[in-house]
Phi, psi and omega in degrees: 000133178292150175215154177241127178239125178234153179207158174226107183229125184285317186287121185303312183297318179293319179301319179294321178297321179291317177299318179298320178298317179300315179294321178301329180269008174086012177283155181252131178287128177248342170210175185306318183238037180217133181229151178220152178177175182259109179225132173299158183305320181299319179287330175298315178296317180298314178298316181298319178294321178295318179296318178300319178295315181291329178293323179058232182261004179289152176289142178185158175229110181241131180228132179241124181246110172289138182236118177290167185301320181298313179296316181300317182290343179271357183295153177233139180224150168232119179223095182233151176273146177268173181301328180292342179276354182283345182283000000 
């Protein structure tokens, strides 16, 4: 099942630890604090628990949205490079 994980974490080191956990579970970064990927529900729970552990006592807002196939297929994206990316 596809999922979207977004977060807002002030502490740089903790934010990096959460990003590393997302990458460890095979999620793809789509924005600085947003990851998406295909994870079964059990792994979604496992990842969320791992993120909670890595967050510790630091302030943060982490949200994981499971997306069924119908919702995933309705997504719309714009991903274009700007002129500064041509160099």
